Structures are given as structure tokens and as C-alpha cells.
C-alpha positions in Angstrom: -14.2 50.1 -15.9 -15.2 46.5 -16.3 -12.6 43.8 -16.9 -13.0 42.0 -20.2 -12.5 38.3 -19.7 -12.5 35.1 -21.7 -16.0 33.4 -22.0 -16.7 31.0 -19.1 -13.6 31.8 -17.0 -14.3 30.0 -13.7 -13.4 32.8 -11.4 -16.1 35.1 -12.9 -18.6 33.9 -10.4 -16.3 34.7 -7.5 -15.6 38.1 -9.0 -19.3 38.8 -9.3 -19.8 37.9 -5.7 -17.2 40.5 -4.8 -18.9 43.1 -7.0 -16.0 43.3 -9.4 -17.3 44.2 -12.8 -16.5 41.7 -15.6 -17.7 41.6 -19.1 -17.4 38.7 -21.6 -15.5 39.4 -24.8 -18.7 38.8 -26.9 -20.6 41.5 -25.1 -17.6 43.9 -25.2 -17.5 43.8 -29.0 -21.2 44.8 -29.2 -21.2 47.6 -26.6 -22.0 51.1 -27.6 -19.8 53.6 -25.6 -20.6 57.2 -25.0 -19.5 59.9 -22.5 -21.6 60.2 -19.4 -23.3 63.4 -18.5 -22.9 64.7 -14.9 -24.8 67.8 -13.6 -23.4 69.6 -10.6 -25.9 71.7 -8.6 -23.4 73.9 -6.7 -25.0 75.5 -3.7 -21.7 76.5 -2.0 -20.9 80.2 -1.7 -17.4 80.0 -3.1 -18.3 78.1 -6.2 -14.9 78.1 -7.8 -13.4 76.4 -4.8 -16.1 73.7 -4.8 -15.7 73.2 -8.6 -12.0 72.5 -8.0 -12.7 70.0 -5.2 -15.2 68.0 -7.2 -13.5 68.1 -10.6 -10.3 66.8 -9.2 -12.1 63.7 -8.0 -14.4 63.3 -11.0 -11.3 63.7 -13.3 -9.5 60.7 -11.8 -11.1 58.1 -14.1 -10.6 56.7 -17.6 -14.3 57.6 -18.4 -15.1 60.6 -20.5 -17.4 62.8 -18.4 -19.3 65.8 -19.7 -19.9 68.2 -16.9 -22.6 70.9 -16.6 -22.8 73.3 -13.7 -26.2 74.5 -12.4 -27.0 77.3 -10.0 -30.2 78.5 -8.4 -31.6 81.7 -9.9 -33.7 82.4 -6.8 -30.6 83.1 -4.7 -28.2 86.0 -5.3 -24.6 84.8 -4.8 -22.5 87.1 -2.6 -19.2 85.3 -3.1 -19.2 84.4 -6.7 -19.4 87.1 -9.5 -22.5 87.0 -11.6 -20.3 87.1 -14.6 -18.8 83.7 -13.6 -22.3 82.2 -13.2 -23.6 83.5 -16.5 -20.5 82.2 -18.3 -20.0 78.8 -16.8 -23.3 77.8 -15.2 -26.8 77.1 -16.5 -30.2 77.7 -15.0 -32.9 75.1 -14.4 -35.0 76.6 -17.2 -32.1 76.0 -19.5 -31.5 72.3 -18.7 -35.0 71.0 -17.7 -35.6 69.5 -21.2 -32.2 67.6 -21.0 -31.3 64.3 -19.3 -28.2 63.3 -17.3 -26.5 60.1 -16.1 -25.7 61.6 -12.8 -26.3 64.7 -10.6 -24.3 65.9 -7.6 -26.0 68.3 -5.1 -23.4 70.0 -2.9 -23.7 71.2 0.7 -24.7 74.7 1.6 -24.0 77.0 4.6 -27.7 77.2 5.6 -27.9 74.3 8.0 -29.0 76.4 10.9 -32.1 77.5 9.0 -35.2 75.4 8.8 -35.5 74.0 5.4 -38.5 76.1 4.5 -36.5 79.3 5.5 -33.9 78.7 2.7 -34.7 81.3 0.0 -34.2 78.9 -2.9 -35.9 75.9 -1.4 -38.8 75.8 -3.9 -36.5 75.9 -6.8 -34.3 73.2 -5.2 -37.4 70.9 -4.7 -38.5 71.5 -8.3 -35.0 70.4 -9.4 -35.3 67.3 -7.2 -38.7 66.5 -8.7 -37.4 66.9 -12.2 -34.4 64.8 -11.5 -36.6 61.8 -10.7 -37.3 61.4 -14.4 -34.3 63.2 -16.0 -31.3 61.9 -14.0 -30.3 58.2 -13.5 -28.1 58.5 -10.4 -27.8 61.2 -7.7 -25.1 62.1 -5.1 -26.1 64.3 -2.2 -23.4 65.9 0.0 -23.7 67.3 3.6 -26.7 69.8 3.7 -27.7 68.5 0.2 -28.0 65.1 1.8 -29.8 66.4 4.8 -32.4 68.1 2.7 -32.9 65.2 0.3 -33.5 62.8 3.2 -36.0 65.2 4.7 -37.7 65.7 1.4 -38.0 62.0 0.5 -38.1 60.3 3.9 -39.2 63.1 6.4 -36.1 62.7 8.6 -35.8 65.7 10.9 -32.7 67.8 11.4 -31.3 68.2 14.9 -29.0 71.1 16.0 -25.8 69.9 17.8 -24.7 71.5 21.0 -21.4 72.3 19.4 -20.1 72.2 15.8 -18.9 68.9 14.6 -15.6 70.0 13.2 -12.6 68.0 12.3 -11.6 64.5 11.1 -13.6 61.6 12.5 -13.1 57.8 12.1 -16.0 55.9 10.6 -16.6 52.1 10.4 -17.4 50.5 7.0 -20.3 48.3 7.9 -21.2 47.1 4.4 -17.9 46.4 2.7 -19.5 44.2 0.0 -21.6 47.2 -1.3 -20.4 48.4 -4.7 -20.2 52.0 -3.5 -17.8 50.9 -0.7 -15.5 48.9 -3.0 -11.9 49.3 -1.8 -12.7 51.0 1.4 -10.8 50.1 4.6 -12.7 48.7 7.6 -12.2 52.1 9.2 -11.6 55.4 7.4 -11.5 59.1 8.3 -13.9 61.7 7.1 -13.8 65.6 7.4 -16.9 67.1 9.0 -17.9 70.7 9.4 -21.5 71.1 10.5 -23.8 72.2 13.2 -26.6 69.7 12.7 -27.3 66.0 12.3 -30.3 63.9 11.1 -32.7 62.2 13.5 -32.6 58.6 12.3 -34.9 57.2 15.0 -37.3 56.0 12.3 -34.6 54.6 10.0 -35.9 51.1 10.5 -39.1 52.1 8.7 -37.2 52.6 5.5 -35.6 49.3 4.4 -34.9 50.8 1.0 -32.1 52.9 2.7 -28.8 51.1 3.4 -26.4 52.5 5.9 -22.8 52.0 4.6 -20.7 53.7 7.3 -21.3 54.7 10.9 -19.7 56.4 13.8 -20.4 55.2 17.4 -21.4 58.7 18.6 -22.5 60.5 15.4 -24.4 57.7 13.6 -24.6 57.1 9.9 -22.5 59.0 7.5 -22.8 57.3 4.1 -26.1 55.9 3.0 -27.6 54.7 -0.3 -30.9 53.5 -1.7 -31.3 49.8 -2.3 -30.7 50.2 -6.0 -27.6 52.4 -5.4 -29.1 55.2 -7.5 -29.1 57.7 -4.7 -26.0 58.2 -2.5 -25.9 60.4 0.6 -22.9 61.5 2.6 -22.8 64.0 5.5 -19.1 64.4 5.6 -16.8 66.0 3.0 -14.5 63.5 1.4 -14.1 66.0 -1.4 -12.3 68.5 0.9 -8.7 69.2 0.3 -5.9 69.4 2.9 -6.4 73.0 3.9 -10.1 73.3 3.6 -10.8 72.9 7.3 -7.9 75.2 8.1 -9.4 77.9 6.0 -12.7 77.5 7.7 -11.0 77.6 11.2 -9.1 80.8 10.4 -12.3 82.4 9.0 -14.2 81.6 12.1 -11.4 82.8 14.4 -11.3 86.1 12.5 -15.0 86.5 12.9 -14.7 85.9 16.6 -16.8 82.8 16.5 -16.8 80.3 19.4 -14.9 77.6 17.6 -12.6 74.9 18.8 -9.6 73.6 17.0 -10.6 70.9 14.4 -10.5 67.5 15.9 -7.7 65.2 14.8 -6.6 67.6 12.1 -3.4 69.6 13.0 -0.5 67.5 14.3 -0.3 68.1 18.1 -3.4 70.3 17.8 -1.1 73.1 16.7 -2.6 75.2 14.0 0.9 76.3 12.9 1.5 72.7 11.7 0.5 71.5 8.3 -2.7 69.5 8.6 -2.9 65.8 8.0 -4.4 64.7 4.7 -5.6 61.2 5.6 -8.9 60.9 3.8 -7.7 61.6 0.2 -7.7 58.0 -1.1 -11.2 57.3 0.2 -12.5 60.5 -1.5 -11.2 59.1 -4.8 -12.7 55.7 -4.0 -16.2 57.0 -3.3 -16.4 59.2 -6.4 -14.9 56.5 -8.6 -17.3 53.9 -7.3 -20.2 56.2 -7.8 -19.1 57.0 -11.4 -18.6 53.3 -12.1 -22.0 52.3 -10.8 -23.6 55.1 -12.8 -21.6 54.2 -16.0 -22.4 50.5 -15.7 -26.1 50.8 -15.0 -27.3 54.0 -16.8 -29.3 53.8 -20.0 -27.4 54.1 -23.2 -30.3 56.3 -24.5 -31.2 58.7 -21.7 -34.6 59.2 -23.2 -35.4 55.8 -21.7 -35.3 57.4 -18.2 -39.0 58.4 -18.4 -40.2 55.0 -19.7 
């Protein structure tokens, strides 16, 4: 939320340079306030688990947020009852005449497939096209970010020789960026993926800003110049035991999986995992909500103008 200050306070300019939101008292008295509308396109198989992850972070704000969940009709969910989807989710046809302040597109366990092999890819791309005129700000996570960067910028996806699995330290390379407000110089991020993006042509897209980077794995958080699109390949929304559950699942399947990097104390899966990314998860979601709230249109019908 912005800080309401006395007109002409000298430190206002310094605060603005640091991307701290301020608002003069005269403007505050004339502001119209409304809830912000966030649409969550949940592509994960265990939808209730992802709902919990995201809502815990979205709920840690003084803003009033109206949440709508969206699912893809062209994919039959094997892990979430149809009754749950029909009761708590909406379809694209049901929301396509509406407008939203923000949209989150989650990851999906389809990264080993080529994009055009995903059974709901046409519906997803129709939703992305619609969101360009019906959503102010978008937040793409993991596979959702990979697909969006391929769809908009033609970055290719590369299969890794082994799964990137565990907690990895990333460098904050643009600390003055409003979406990185409050981030430490280095911070840890959970990853669980078999692919990465080929950013060899990144220099051709100056409208994309890299916000965090790993010396071996490259960019993790990116945004567009106007901060209206946010991309992250890691999972700052994950909770303490999410990677543990994935590890146990893969072991039980007989998959060739190593112990998650930098996750269990002493690399002993009997120990309770470290939870050392929680604060940065809250920071990223709060910063995204704040940017959306500060810059979105009061009347969402103006999105198409």
C-alpha cells in the first residue's frame, strides 16, 4: 500500500528513487478504492494443493482481492474430482466477457512434451490472446512461464541431462526494480523441472528485464519493461514439504531421482526440510500485487482502449 505523506515532504523524491510508493494527502482524499480481481489459471494436477499454496501468499496483504479459478475444459483432470472443478472453477467461455486486474498461470507437469503436444495448448493460447485485452498484469510460473516466453518471444525449451531438483541460490541483479523490492542480494528458490529455456537470443528483446540469475542455470525471474508481465521458473509458492512429497512420490515410482539439493539437513530425508525461501515468496507476490494495484485501471473496461 502507498504511504500517505504531507504535501511537499522533501524526502519524497528519495523515496520515489527507491520505488517506495507515496501519495500526497490531496490525492488520497480523491481516490476511488475497489477490490482487485485476480484470475488463477490452475494447470497443476493436484489443484487443491496449488490453491492452498497461492492463496496463502495472496492473502498476506491488506488489499481486498477477489479470486476466480479457471481450468481448461480441453483437458480431463485425473487428480481433481470433476465436482470440485464444477463447483469452484470457471471455464474460459464463462469468463471471456469479463476483465481482471491480474492473472496467474501456474506450472504444469508437461514440460517433457513439446508445447504443441500438450492437449490443451490451443485453449491455453486462446486464453493468453484474450488476456492481452482483458487482464492488466500477468504472472507466469515454471512451465507457464516457459510456454509464455516461447509463445511471445520464441525462446526454445532445452531438456536437462538430469532433473533440476532442490533449493538453489540466485543473485538479485536488479534490486531497484519494483518487483524485487525487499529482496536480499542472494536468495534461495525451490526448483523441480527437467527443462530450461534457451536464452541465447535474449539480447534481441530489450523489453525483457532479467531480475535474478544463477551462474549455472541462468535467469530465474524476468519481467517486461512495463512490469505488467512477470515470469519465474522456480517455485517460491512451494511450502516446506512440497519437494519432500515429490521426492517420495518419485522414489515410490522407481524413478531415477537424486535427493533434493540443499533441502534436507545433512542430506538425510528423515530430517525436516529447511524452509528458507518463505519470506521471498511473500515478497514477490506482495510486490506483484502492489504493482498491479497501483497501476491498474480503476475501470477495467479501459483495458481495451
